C-alpha positions in Angstrom: 59.6 42.9 45.5 57.4 45.1 47.6 55.8 46.5 44.4 54.7 43.0 43.3 52.8 42.7 46.6 50.5 45.5 45.4 50.5 44.7 41.6 48.9 41.2 41.9 45.9 42.3 44.0 45.4 45.2 41.7 45.2 43.0 38.7 42.7 40.7 40.4 40.5 43.7 41.3 40.7 44.9 37.7 39.6 41.5 36.4 36.6 41.4 38.7 35.6 44.9 37.6 35.9 43.9 33.9 33.7 40.9 34.5 31.1 43.0 36.3 31.0 45.5 33.4 30.8 42.7 30.8 27.9 41.0 32.6 26.0 44.2 33.1 26.5 45.1 29.5 25.0 41.7 28.3 21.7 42.1 30.3 19.7 43.4 27.3 16.0 42.9 27.3 15.0 40.0 24.9 11.5 40.3 23.4 9.9 36.9 23.1 8.8 35.9 19.6 5.1 36.0 19.1 3.4 32.6 18.5 2.8 31.5 15.0 -0.9 31.0 15.7 -2.9 32.1 18.7 -3.8 29.2 21.0 -7.4 28.0 20.9 -9.8 29.2 23.6 -12.9 27.5 24.8 -16.1 29.0 23.5 -18.0 28.0 26.6 -17.8 29.1 30.2 -17.5 25.5 31.3 -16.2 23.0 28.9 -14.5 19.7 28.4 -11.6 19.7 25.9 -10.3 16.8 23.9 -8.2 16.1 20.8 -10.2 15.0 17.8 -9.3 13.3 14.6 -11.3 13.9 11.4 -12.4 10.7 9.6 -15.0 9.7 6.9 -18.5 9.2 8.0 -18.1 5.5 7.1 -14.7 5.3 8.9 -11.8 4.5 6.7 -12.5 1.4 4.5 -9.3 -0.6 4.0 -9.5 -2.3 0.6 -7.7 -5.7 0.2 -7.9 -8.8 -2.0 -9.2 -12.3 -1.6 -6.3 -13.8 -3.5 -2.6 -13.1 -3.9 -1.4 -11.9 -7.3 0.4 -9.4 -9.4 -1.5 -6.1 -10.0 -2.4 -5.8 -13.7 -4.3 -2.5 -13.7 -5.0 0.4 -11.3 -8.0 2.4 -12.5 -8.3 5.0 -9.8 -6.2 7.6 -8.0 -6.4 9.4 -4.7 -9.3 11.9 -4.7 -11.5 10.1 -7.2 -15.2 9.7 -6.5 -16.3 6.1 -7.1 -19.7 4.4 -7.2 -20.5 1.0 -5.7 -19.3 -1.6 -8.1 -16.7 0.5 -9.9 -13.5 -1.3 -10.6 -10.6 -0.1 -8.4 -7.8 -2.4 -9.7 -7.3 -5.9 -11.1 -4.9 -8.8 -10.7 -3.3 -11.0 -13.3 -6.1 -13.4 -14.3 -4.6 -15.5 -17.1 -4.2 -18.7 -15.1 -7.8 -18.5 -13.7 -9.2 -17.8 -17.1 -7.5 -20.9 -18.5 -8.9 -22.9 -15.6 -12.4 -21.5 -16.2 -12.2 -22.5 -19.9 -11.2 -26.0 -18.9 -14.1 -26.4 -16.4 -16.5 -24.9 -18.9 -15.5 -27.5 -21.5 -16.0 -30.2 -18.9 -19.5 -28.8 -18.2 -20.3 -28.8 -21.9 -19.3 -32.5 -22.2 -21.4 -33.5 -19.2 -24.4 -31.7 -20.6 -23.9 -33.4 -24.0 -23.7 -36.8 -22.3 -26.9 -36.1 -20.4 -28.7 -35.1 -23.6 -27.4 -38.2 -25.3 -28.9 -40.4 -22.6 -32.2 -38.5 -22.6 -32.5 -38.9 -26.4 -31.3 -42.6 -26.4 -31.9 -44.7 -28.4 -31.3 -43.2 -31.8 -33.9 -44.2 -34.5 -31.1 -45.7 -36.6 -30.1 -48.0 -33.8 -33.7 -49.2 -33.4 -33.9 -50.0 -37.1 -30.7 -52.0 -36.9 -31.9 -53.9 -33.9 -35.2 -54.7 -35.5 -33.4 -55.9 -38.6 -31.3 -58.2 -36.5 -34.5 -59.6 -34.9 -36.0 -60.3 -38.3 -32.7 -61.9 -39.5 -32.6 -64.1 -36.4 -36.2 -65.1 -36.9 -35.6 -66.1 -40.5 -32.5 -68.0 -39.5 -34.5 -69.9 -36.9 -37.2 -70.7 -39.4 -34.6 -72.1 -41.8 -33.0 -74.3 -39.1 -36.5 -75.6 -38.1 -37.2 -76.5 -41.7 -33.8 -78.3 -42.0 -34.6 -80.2 -38.8 -38.0 -81.3 -40.1 -36.6 -82.5 -43.4 -33.9 -84.4 -41.6 -36.3 -86.1 -39.3 -38.5 -87.1 -42.2 -35.4 -88.6 -43.9 -34.5 -90.4 -40.7 -37.8 -92.2 -40.7 -36.9 -93.6 -44.1 -33.4 -94.5 -42.9 -31.7 -91.8 -44.9 -30.3 -89.9 -41.9 -28.6 -90.9 -38.7 -29.5 -90.0 -35.2 -26.3 -88.0 -34.9 -27.1 -85.8 -37.8 -30.6 -85.2 -36.3 -29.1 -84.3 -32.9 -26.6 -81.8 -34.5 -29.5 -80.2 -36.4 -31.5 -79.9 -33.1 -28.5 -78.1 -31.5 -28.3 -75.7 -34.5 -32.0 -75.0 -34.1 -31.7 -74.2 -30.4 -28.7 -71.9 -31.1 -30.9 -70.0 -33.6 -33.6 -69.7 -31.0 -31.1 -68.2 -28.6 -29.8 -65.7 -31.2 -33.4 -64.6 -31.8 -34.0 -64.1 -28.1 -30.8 -62.1 -27.8 -31.7 -59.9 -30.8 -35.2 -59.4 -29.3 -33.7 -58.5 -25.9 -31.4 -55.9 -27.6 -34.4 -54.4 -29.3 -36.4 -54.3 -26.0 -33.5 -52.6 -24.3 -33.4 -49.9 -27.0 -37.2 -49.5 -26.8 -37.0 -49.0 -23.0 -34.7 -46.0 -23.4 -32.0 -44.9 -21.0 -31.9 -46.4 -17.5 -33.1 -44.0 -14.9 -30.1 -44.4 -12.6 -27.8 -43.6 -15.5 -29.7 -40.4 -16.2 -29.4 -39.6 -12.5 -25.7 -40.1 -12.5 -25.3 -37.9 -15.6 -27.4 -35.2 -14.0 -25.2 -35.3 -10.9 -22.1 -35.0 -13.1 -23.6 -32.0 -14.9 -24.3 -30.4 -11.5 -20.7 -31.1 -10.3 -19.3 -29.6 -13.5 -21.5 -26.6 -13.2 -20.4 -26.0 -9.6 -16.8 -26.3 -10.6 -17.2 -23.8 -13.4 -19.0 -21.4 -11.1 -16.2 -21.7 -8.6 -13.7 -20.8 -11.3 -15.9 -17.9 -12.3 -16.0 -16.7 -8.7 -12.2 -17.0 -8.5 -12.0 -14.9 -11.7 -14.4 -12.2 -10.3 -12.3 -12.0 -7.1 -9.3 -10.8 -9.1 -11.3 -7.7 -10.0 -11.5 -5.5 -6.9 -14.5 -3.1 -6.9 -15.7 -0.4 -4.6 -18.1 -1.7 -1.9 -20.0 1.5 -1.8 -20.1 5.1 -3.0 -17.0 6.8 -1.6 -13.9 8.9 -2.2 -10.5 7.3 -2.8 -8.4 8.6 0.1 -5.2 6.7 -0.5 -3.7 4.4 -3.1 -0.8 2.3 -2.0 -0.6 -0.2 -4.9 1.0 0.1 -8.3 0.9 -1.9 -11.5 3.4 -4.8 -11.3 3.4 -5.0 -7.5 2.5 -8.2 -5.7 -0.7 -7.9 -3.7 -0.7 -10.3 -0.7 -3.9 -10.7 1.5 -1.7 -12.1 4.2 -0.1 -8.6 4.7 -3.0 -6.2 5.1 -0.9 -3.3 6.5 -0.7 -0.9 4.9 -4.0 -1.4 3.0 -3.8 -1.4 -0.8 -6.4 1.4 -0.9 -8.4 3.4 1.6 -12.0 4.6 0.8 -14.4 6.7 2.7 -17.5 8.8 2.4 -16.4 12.4 2.9 -19.7 14.2 2.1 -20.3 14.2 5.8 -17.2 14.1 8.0 -16.9 12.7 11.5 -14.6 13.8 14.4 -13.5 11.2 16.9 -12.7 13.1 20.0 -10.7 11.6 22.9 -12.1 12.7 26.3 -10.1 12.0 29.3 -11.7 9.4 31.6 -11.6 11.9 34.4 -14.0 14.2 32.4 -16.0 11.5 30.8 -18.9 11.8 33.3 -19.3 15.5 32.3 -20.2 14.7 28.6 -23.8 14.8 27.6 -25.2 13.8 24.3 -27.3 17.0 24.0 -24.4 19.3 24.9 -23.2 21.8 22.2 -19.7 21.0 20.8 -17.3 22.9 18.6 -14.2 21.9 16.7 -11.3 24.2 15.8 -8.6 23.5 13.2 -5.0 23.3 14.5 -3.2 26.5 13.6 -6.2 28.7 13.1 -8.8 28.9 15.9 -11.0 31.1 13.6 -11.7 28.0 11.4 -14.3 26.3 13.6 -17.5 24.4 13.1 -20.4 23.4 15.3 -20.7 19.7 15.7 -23.6 17.3 15.8 -23.5 14.4 18.3 -23.4 10.9 16.7 -22.6 8.4 19.4 -20.3 7.5 22.3 -18.1 4.5 21.8 -19.1 2.0 24.5 -15.6 0.9 25.3 -13.0 3.2 27.1 -9.5 2.5 25.8 -5.9 3.6 26.3 -5.0 7.0 24.9 -3.0 6.8 21.7 -3.0 10.4 20.4 -0.7 12.7 22.4 -1.1 16.5 22.2 2.2 17.5 23.9 0.5 19.4 26.8 2.7 19.6 29.8 -0.2 18.5 32.1 -1.0 15.6 29.8 -0.8 12.1 31.3 0.3 9.3 28.9 -1.1 6.5 31.1 -4.7 7.7 31.0 -7.7 6.1 29.3 -10.1 8.0 27.1 -13.7 7.8 26.1 -14.2 8.4 22.4 -17.1 10.6 21.3 -18.0 10.8 17.6 -19.4 14.0 16.2 -20.4 14.9 12.6 -20.4 18.0 10.5 -21.0 18.6 6.7 -18.0 19.0 4.6 -19.2 22.2 3.2 -19.3 23.8 6.7 -15.5 23.6 6.9 -14.0 23.2 3.5 -10.4 23.3 4.8 -10.9 20.2 6.9 -9.0 17.1 5.7 -9.4 13.5 6.6 -6.8 12.5 9.1 -6.4 16.1 10.4 -6.3 16.7 14.2 -8.6 19.3 15.7 -9.3 20.7 19.1 -12.8 19.8 20.4 -14.7 21.7 23.1 -17.9 20.3 24.6 -20.0 22.5 26.9 -20.2 21.0 30.4 -22.6 21.6 33.2 -21.6 22.4 36.7 
């Protein structure tokens, strides 16, 4: 019993000693791993730093459609160089082509009707009308001769007053038929009525405008490049439905990449230190040796909330930034890609 009084404390001391030895043995020196890339350093004694984003000199041009439809053809791919007016893709145009054909037929009919009125009357119709006048004149002469003979007979008592009256009515009817025939001939000789020609001209104009509207609808189904540019992204495929009501993501993105721009976010606290004539340099992320001198383009007139975060421990996420746009030729930094982030340093005065 007395032995256990010494054994338990001894075991406790042995455990403490074992723990101390174990801890001391694990305190080996750990060498930190070198960084993958050396961090960028400012090339100026006093500078203002900002995160920049490379973009085309035209800014990204989002291509959409005027009308909804199924994509029939896609004629470009990412990286292609296009000229202004080159076809990018087309939508199914069968219904619009049918509508255009119908309106073109209506236009042809309206023009034909206008030509008919302008050339009216036909020579054949005039000859028929004149023949009708001659016929009516002969018929009137015959009725007058019959009336004269009947009146002569009546003086000798060989005809009644009723017969004479009937013959007079026939003569008057023949006179009316001659007048009607002459009026028809005069109408033909006068040609088309001016208001009728005006109505026909208006109908031609309406049909022409309707055909032009259908032609415009057809042209709108062929989407072309608005300017010389590079195809940066293609997000549409044959058979997909293109809907102008859903512009995001854009069907295609174009931009002029011969000269690239960098949109640098400058913290509002440092905005007052930026000068348009100050030298500026951009460095690619991951390789500070890939750098290029920048040319000032403009300062965006509106300060806005910061959207691009760099991960710096001292970075504030509730700050606002002034955007400064710089330019550099693509050949000066071939490794630069549109959409890539860069570190921008602007020389600042005291």
